[in-house]
C-alpha positions as CSV (number, residue, x, y, z in Angstrom):
1,M,-129.2,54.6,-0.8
2,A,-125.7,55.3,-2.0
3,L,-125.5,58.4,0.2
4,A,-126.8,56.4,3.2
5,C,-124.2,53.7,2.6
6,A,-121.4,56.3,2.4
7,I,-122.5,57.8,5.7
8,I,-122.5,54.4,7.4
9,V,-119.0,53.6,6.1
10,A,-117.8,57.0,7.2
11,C,-119.2,56.5,10.7
12,L,-117.6,53.0,11.0
13,G,-114.3,54.5,9.9
14,L,-114.5,57.2,12.6
15,A,-115.4,54.6,15.2
16,V,-112.4,52.4,14.3
17,G,-110.1,55.4,14.3
18,S,-111.4,56.4,17.7
19,N,-110.8,53.0,19.1
20,R,-107.3,52.9,17.7
21,L,-106.5,56.3,19.2
22,S,-107.8,55.2,22.6
23,A,-105.7,52.1,22.5
24,S,-102.6,54.0,21.5
25,T,-103.0,56.4,24.4
26,G,-103.8,53.7,26.9
27,D,-107.5,54.3,27.4
28,T,-109.3,51.2,26.2
29,G,-112.8,51.0,27.5
30,G,-114.5,48.9,30.1
31,N,-115.1,49.3,33.8
32,T,-113.0,46.3,34.9
33,L,-109.6,45.9,36.4
34,N,-107.9,42.5,36.3
35,L,-105.4,42.2,39.1
36,A,-102.9,39.3,39.5
37,N,-101.6,39.2,43.0
38,W,-100.0,36.9,45.6
39,G,-102.6,35.2,47.8
40,D,-104.1,37.3,50.6
41,Y,-101.8,40.2,49.7
42,I,-104.3,43.0,49.8
43,D,-107.0,44.0,52.2
44,P,-110.4,42.9,50.7
45,K,-112.0,46.0,52.3
46,L,-109.7,48.2,50.1
47,I,-111.0,46.4,47.0
48,K,-114.6,47.2,48.0
49,K,-113.6,50.8,48.8
50,F,-112.0,51.3,45.4
51,E,-115.0,49.8,43.6
52,R,-117.4,52.1,45.5
53,E,-115.3,55.2,44.9
54,T,-114.5,54.6,41.2
55,G,-117.2,52.4,39.8
56,F,-114.6,50.0,38.5
57,H,-115.0,46.3,39.2
58,V,-111.8,44.4,40.3
59,N,-111.2,40.8,39.4
60,V,-108.4,39.3,41.5
61,E,-106.5,36.2,40.4
62,T,-103.8,34.9,42.6
63,F,-100.4,33.2,41.8
64,D,-97.9,31.4,44.1
65,S,-94.7,32.1,42.2
66,N,-93.1,34.8,40.2
67,E,-92.2,32.2,37.5
68,G,-95.8,31.1,37.2
69,M,-97.1,34.6,36.7
70,Y,-94.3,35.4,34.3
71,T,-95.1,32.4,32.1
72,K,-98.7,33.4,31.8
73,V,-97.9,36.9,30.8
74,K,-95.2,35.8,28.3
75,Q,-97.6,33.3,26.7
76,G,-100.2,36.0,26.3
77,G,-103.0,33.8,27.6
78,T,-104.1,36.2,30.3
79,D,-105.8,39.6,30.5
80,Y,-103.9,41.0,33.5
81,D,-104.0,44.8,33.9
82,L,-101.8,44.9,36.9
83,T,-99.5,42.3,38.6
84,V,-97.1,42.2,41.5
85,P,-93.7,40.7,40.7
86,S,-90.7,40.7,42.9
87,E,-87.7,42.9,42.1
88,Y,-85.7,40.3,40.0
89,M,-88.7,39.4,38.0
90,V,-89.4,43.1,37.3
91,A,-85.9,43.3,35.8
92,K,-86.5,40.1,33.7
93,M,-89.9,41.2,32.4
94,R,-88.6,44.7,31.7
95,K,-85.7,43.3,29.6
96,E,-88.0,41.0,27.7
97,G,-90.5,43.7,26.8
98,L,-93.3,42.2,28.9
99,L,-94.0,45.5,30.8
100,V,-95.6,48.8,29.8
101,R,-93.8,51.9,30.7
102,L,-95.6,54.0,33.3
103,D,-97.1,57.3,32.3
104,K,-96.0,59.3,35.3
105,S,-98.2,62.3,34.3
106,R,-101.2,60.2,35.3
107,L,-99.7,59.2,38.7
108,H,-100.2,61.1,41.9
109,G,-98.3,60.0,45.0
110,L,-94.9,58.9,43.9
111,S,-93.4,61.5,46.2
112,N,-94.9,59.5,49.2
113,F,-92.2,56.8,48.8
114,G,-88.9,56.8,50.7
115,T,-85.8,57.4,48.6
116,A,-84.4,54.0,49.8
117,F,-87.2,52.3,47.9
118,M,-87.0,54.2,44.6
119,N,-84.6,54.1,41.6
120,R,-83.3,50.7,42.5
121,S,-81.1,48.7,40.1
122,F,-83.9,46.4,38.9
123,D,-85.8,49.4,37.5
124,P,-83.8,52.7,37.3
125,D,-86.0,55.8,37.8
126,N,-89.0,53.5,38.3
127,Q,-90.0,53.6,34.7
128,Y,-92.0,50.4,35.0
129,S,-92.7,49.7,38.7
130,I,-94.2,51.2,41.8
131,P,-93.1,49.7,45.2
132,Y,-95.8,47.8,46.9
133,F,-94.3,46.0,50.0
134,W,-90.7,45.3,51.0
135,G,-88.9,43.1,53.5
136,T,-85.9,41.1,54.4
137,L,-84.6,37.6,55.0
138,G,-83.8,36.8,58.6
139,I,-83.9,34.5,61.5
140,I,-86.9,33.7,63.7
141,Y,-86.3,32.1,67.1
142,N,-88.4,30.9,70.0
143,D,-87.3,32.2,73.4
144,R,-88.6,29.0,75.0
145,Y,-85.6,27.2,73.5
146,V,-83.2,30.0,72.6
147,R,-81.9,32.6,75.1
148,P,-83.1,36.1,73.9
149,G,-80.4,38.0,72.1
150,S,-78.1,35.0,71.7
151,I,-78.8,34.8,67.9
152,Q,-77.8,38.0,66.1
153,H,-75.7,36.8,63.2
154,W,-75.8,34.1,60.5
155,D,-72.8,32.3,61.9
156,D,-74.7,31.8,65.2
157,L,-76.7,29.1,63.4
158,W,-73.7,26.9,63.1
159,A,-73.4,26.5,66.9
160,R,-73.4,22.8,67.9
161,K,-76.1,23.5,70.6
162,Y,-78.7,24.0,67.8
163,R,-78.4,20.5,66.5
164,G,-81.7,19.5,64.8
165,D,-83.3,22.8,65.7
166,I,-83.3,24.8,62.5
167,M,-86.0,25.1,59.8
168,L,-84.8,26.5,56.4
169,I,-87.0,28.1,53.8
170,D,-86.8,26.0,50.6
171,S,-85.3,28.7,48.4
172,A,-81.9,28.4,46.6
173,R,-81.1,32.1,46.3
174,D,-82.1,32.7,50.0
175,I,-80.2,29.9,51.7
176,M,-77.2,30.1,49.4
177,G,-77.3,33.9,49.9
178,M,-77.3,33.4,53.7
179,S,-74.2,31.2,53.4
180,L,-72.5,33.7,51.1
181,V,-73.1,36.6,53.5
182,S,-71.7,34.5,56.4
183,L,-68.5,34.2,54.3
184,G,-68.4,37.9,53.7
185,K,-69.6,37.6,50.1
186,S,-72.4,39.2,48.1
187,V,-75.8,37.5,47.7
188,N,-75.2,38.1,43.9
189,T,-71.9,36.3,43.7
190,T,-71.3,34.6,40.3
191,D,-67.9,33.2,41.0
192,R,-68.1,29.4,40.8
193,P,-65.4,28.6,43.5
194,T,-67.1,31.0,45.9
195,L,-70.5,29.4,45.3
196,V,-69.0,25.9,45.9
197,A,-67.5,27.2,49.2
198,A,-70.9,28.5,50.3
199,K,-72.4,25.2,49.5
200,A,-69.7,23.4,51.6
201,K,-70.5,25.7,54.5
202,L,-74.1,24.7,54.2
203,D,-73.1,21.1,54.3
204,A,-71.5,21.8,57.7
205,L,-74.8,23.2,58.9
206,T,-76.6,19.9,58.1
207,P,-76.5,18.5,61.7
208,N,-78.5,21.5,62.9
209,V,-81.1,21.4,60.1
210,K,-84.4,20.0,61.2
211,A,-86.1,20.4,57.7
212,V,-86.0,22.4,54.5
213,V,-89.6,23.3,53.8
214,A,-91.9,26.2,52.7
215,D,-95.2,27.1,54.2
216,E,-94.8,24.4,56.9
217,I,-92.4,26.6,58.7
218,K,-95.2,28.8,60.0
219,M,-97.0,25.8,61.6
220,Y,-93.8,24.5,63.2
221,M,-92.9,27.9,64.7
222,E,-96.3,29.0,65.8
223,Q,-96.9,25.7,67.6
224,D,-93.6,25.6,69.4
225,E,-92.4,22.6,67.4
226,A,-89.2,24.2,66.2
227,A,-86.7,26.5,67.9
228,I,-85.3,28.4,64.9
229,A,-86.2,29.2,61.3
230,V,-84.7,31.2,58.4
231,D,-87.6,32.8,56.5
232,W,-88.8,36.1,55.1
233,S,-90.0,39.0,57.2
234,G,-93.5,38.9,56.0
235,E,-93.9,35.3,57.0
236,A,-92.2,36.1,60.3
237,S,-94.7,38.8,61.0
238,E,-97.5,36.3,60.8
239,M,-95.7,33.9,63.1
240,L,-95.0,36.5,65.7
241,G,-98.6,37.5,65.6
242,E,-99.6,34.0,66.6
243,N,-96.9,33.2,69.2
244,K,-95.5,35.8,71.7
245,H,-92.4,33.7,72.2
246,L,-91.1,34.3,68.7
247,H,-88.6,37.0,67.7
248,Y,-87.2,38.1,64.3
249,V,-83.6,39.2,63.6
250,V,-82.0,40.7,60.5
251,P,-78.3,40.0,60.8
252,S,-76.4,43.3,60.7
253,E,-73.7,41.9,58.5
254,G,-76.1,41.7,55.6
255,S,-79.1,39.9,54.0
256,N,-81.5,40.2,51.2
257,L,-83.7,43.2,50.7
258,W,-86.7,42.3,48.6
259,F,-89.4,44.3,46.9
260,D,-92.8,43.4,45.5
261,N,-94.0,45.9,42.9
262,L,-97.0,47.0,41.0
263,V,-96.4,46.8,37.3
264,I,-98.5,47.0,34.1
265,P,-97.9,43.9,32.0
266,R,-98.2,44.0,28.2
267,T,-101.5,42.1,28.5
268,A,-103.2,45.2,30.0
269,K,-106.3,46.7,28.5
270,H,-108.1,48.9,31.0
271,Y,-105.8,51.8,31.5
272,K,-108.3,54.2,33.2
273,A,-108.9,51.6,35.8
274,I,-105.2,50.9,36.1
275,Y,-104.2,54.4,36.9
276,A,-107.2,55.0,39.2
277,F,-106.1,51.9,41.2
278,L,-102.4,52.9,41.3
279,N,-103.3,56.3,42.6
280,F,-105.8,54.8,45.1
281,M,-103.1,52.5,46.5
282,M,-100.5,55.3,46.8
283,R,-102.8,57.3,49.1
284,P,-101.2,57.1,52.6
285,E,-104.4,56.1,54.4
286,N,-105.0,53.2,51.9
287,A,-101.3,52.1,52.0
288,A,-101.3,52.1,55.8
289,Q,-104.5,50.1,56.0
290,N,-103.0,47.6,53.6
291,A,-99.8,47.3,55.6
292,E,-101.8,46.7,58.8
293,Y,-103.8,43.9,57.1
294,V,-101.0,42.1,55.3
295,G,-98.3,42.7,58.0
296,Y,-95.5,43.5,55.6
297,A,-93.4,46.7,55.6
298,T,-94.7,49.6,53.5
299,P,-92.3,51.7,51.4
300,N,-94.8,54.6,51.5
301,D,-93.3,56.9,54.1
302,K,-96.5,58.9,54.5
303,A,-98.4,55.7,55.1
304,K,-95.8,54.5,57.6
305,A,-96.3,57.7,59.6
306,L,-100.0,56.6,60.1
307,L,-99.1,53.2,61.5
308,P,-99.2,52.6,65.3
309,A,-95.9,53.7,66.9
310,A,-95.2,50.1,68.0
311,V,-95.3,49.0,64.3
312,R,-93.3,51.9,62.7
313,H,-90.6,51.7,65.4
314,D,-90.3,47.9,65.3
315,R,-86.7,47.3,64.2
316,Q,-87.5,43.7,63.5
317,F,-89.4,44.8,60.4
318,Y,-88.2,48.3,59.9
319,P,-84.4,47.9,60.4
320,D,-82.2,50.8,61.3
321,A,-80.2,52.7,58.7
322,Q,-77.0,50.9,59.5
323,T,-78.5,47.5,58.9
324,M,-80.3,48.7,55.7
325,Q,-76.9,49.7,54.3
326,H,-75.8,46.1,54.3
327,L,-78.9,44.7,52.7
328,E,-78.7,43.6,49.0
329,V,-81.4,43.3,46.3
330,Y,-81.1,40.1,44.2
331,D,-79.8,40.7,40.7
332,D,-81.4,39.0,37.7
333,L,-78.6,36.6,37.2
334,A,-77.8,34.9,34.0
335,P,-79.6,31.5,33.5
336,K,-76.4,29.6,33.8
337,V,-75.6,31.1,37.2
338,V,-79.2,30.6,38.4
339,R,-78.8,26.9,37.5
340,E,-75.5,26.8,39.5
341,Y,-77.3,28.2,42.5
342,N,-80.2,25.7,42.1
343,D,-77.9,22.7,41.5
344,L,-75.7,23.4,44.5
345,F,-78.7,23.9,46.7
346,L,-80.2,20.6,45.5
347,E,-76.9,18.9,46.3
348,F,-77.0,20.4,49.8
349,K,-80.5,19.0,50.3
350,M,-79.5,15.6,49.0
351,Y,-76.4,15.7,51.2
352,R,-78.7,16.0,54.2
353,K,-80.2,12.6,53.4
């Protein structure tokens, strides 16, 4: 009996030790992958394909803001294995220890990405993130109301002929950034007088502003109910797909360059599934399929080469090198500065009333 008990205890000890070793090397068990993503931000057919190829089951949970996802990860009340934050949130989560460093020895496909999309300031050497989609902030206009080619720069929006014609995305960093660039300043300006000047210029735009809204912009533009909008390229892609009279312009003087990225949050458990999925999504044929479904620009150069020529040569969504040089990624600004952006933008919206 004593010998039997000793054997049982020894076996239990070996099992616990094995589990601890697996956890320390990032190989906890289970055939599940828990993915937190933006809504409708991956081709469902790719999920099915991945499940068939690997045997892993994918649970997808959606979020509608970086901040909402961040709060869940920080509070630890989730079991996310992968999530898709934007660049400034990657920087924030990285600094706060909310992300797991990538084991690049388990990744196959990083060389597929263009150099313009790697080693950015928010994650030097891509220690924590893999680019997923990218895009810009720009101007959408309807050629029923606006002469083609007549809007090319941010300052064009202040023309008196566009009174009551413009829809603005309800985003402090984007609209304050638009005004800052029109003044020749950086979208990451922290100087208080410069921010006040940008807000004052926005106040001068007020007569031309039809509304400051979010998703409603798509409906207004697709149904010919507004002439001009300032919105993100991904949203613009959807609009242009629904209305042949719409066009998208990235002002050459500068704008925001944004990235959404795949990262491993500290809540992750299923590492075999994680790396299988990351490698699956880096394969050019899969990344190309995803780009065609979602409509956003892919940072995967080998995937881009597989896209239809009309897509990969579309300067509306794949700007030329000269324009790219003037695009800026948002920095993770200090909380005090973020409040200044938000407060000034709120004052602008109240000034409109």
